[in-house]
N, C-alpha and C positions, 0 to 999 in steps of 0.2 A: 383564895377568895373566890366566893361563889356569885351567882347573878346578884346585881344589885350592890356590888361592893368593889372598891378599888382602893389600893393602896400605892402611894407614890414613894419615889426615893427623893427625893427633894421635898375679937368678937364683935362679929356685928353686935350692937346692943341686944340683948335678949328681948323677944317680943313674945307676947302669948299666942298660942296657936289659934287660927281661926275656928269658928263654930263648924263642926263637922258632924256628919251622920254616919251610918254604918258602912262598912266596906262595900264597894260595888259588887254585885253578885258575881261570884267566880273570879274576881280579881284579887290577885295576891302580890306581895312584894317581889316575888320572883318573875312576875309579869312586867315588871318595869326594868327597862334597859338603862344603863348608866355607862357613858363612855366619853371619849374626847376630853378627858379631865386635864387640866393643866393649872399652873400655879404662877403668881407673880407677886412679888413683894414691892411695895411702894411706901416709902416713909414709914409710917407707923401702922401699916396694914398689910394683911395677907389676903390675896385675892385667889379664890378657888372657883374656876369655871368649868363647865361641862355640858353635856347633853343628857336630858332624860328622855326615853322613849316609853310611851305608853302602848303597851301591846295588848291591852285589854279591849273587850268589845264595847265598853262604855266609857264616858268621860270620867276621869279620875284625879283626885287631889293626891299629891305625892309628898311625904315628909322625908327629909334626908338629915343625917348626922354626919358632921364633919369634925374629925378629931385630929388634933395637932400634936405631935410627937417630937421628942429631942433625939439625938443620935444613939441613946441607950434605950429607946422604945418606951420611955416615960411619957404619960399623957401630960400634956401641958395645959390644954384647954379643949372644951367640947362645945359644939354649937349645933342645935337643932333648928331646922327652918323648914318651912313650907314654901318652896321656891316660886311657885305660881300664886302665892298668896291665898286669896279666898276663891280662886278660879280652878276649875277642873281642866286638866290637859285632855283634848279631845282623843278619842280612840285612834289607835294606830297612827299616832303623830310624834313628833319630836318637840322637845321644849328646851331651849338653851337656857341655862342659868349662870350666876355668878353669885358667890357668897363672899362677903367681906368680913373679915375676923381681925380684931385688934392683934398687931404683932405681939409675940411672946419671945423674950430671950431664949435662945437654944433651939428655935424652930429648925428641924431638919427634914421632917417628912409629914405626910397628912394621909388620911384615910377618909373615904366618903363612902357611905351606905345608904341604901334606901331603908328607912326605918318603918314606914307605915303607909298605907293607902286608904283613902276615904272619899267618899262622894261629897263634895261641898255643896252646901245649900244655896241655891241660887234665887 
């Protein structure tokens, strides 16, 4: 796994993406850090929490993809989200997030990746 990707060993209802403009000048997916990931299962939900770090020089919106797999690496469900919603993450700062995904039978592990960076219109 490269920058912006994490896979564990161990759906929030889909929403449309906020209105976004072009990517911030010089900011790419590889400029976004992703760490401190953890999971918990409560009743009918899987919660994936972690921390995004904006290493860009400008405020940036970040889109992530969470994939849920079974023990045989079959994809059970995928969820894309903008953890900061319509807000930009300030430059050189951290942003804790939590994604809530409806539990799927066979859940064994997950993968979180930074999918895109855009400047949110404010």
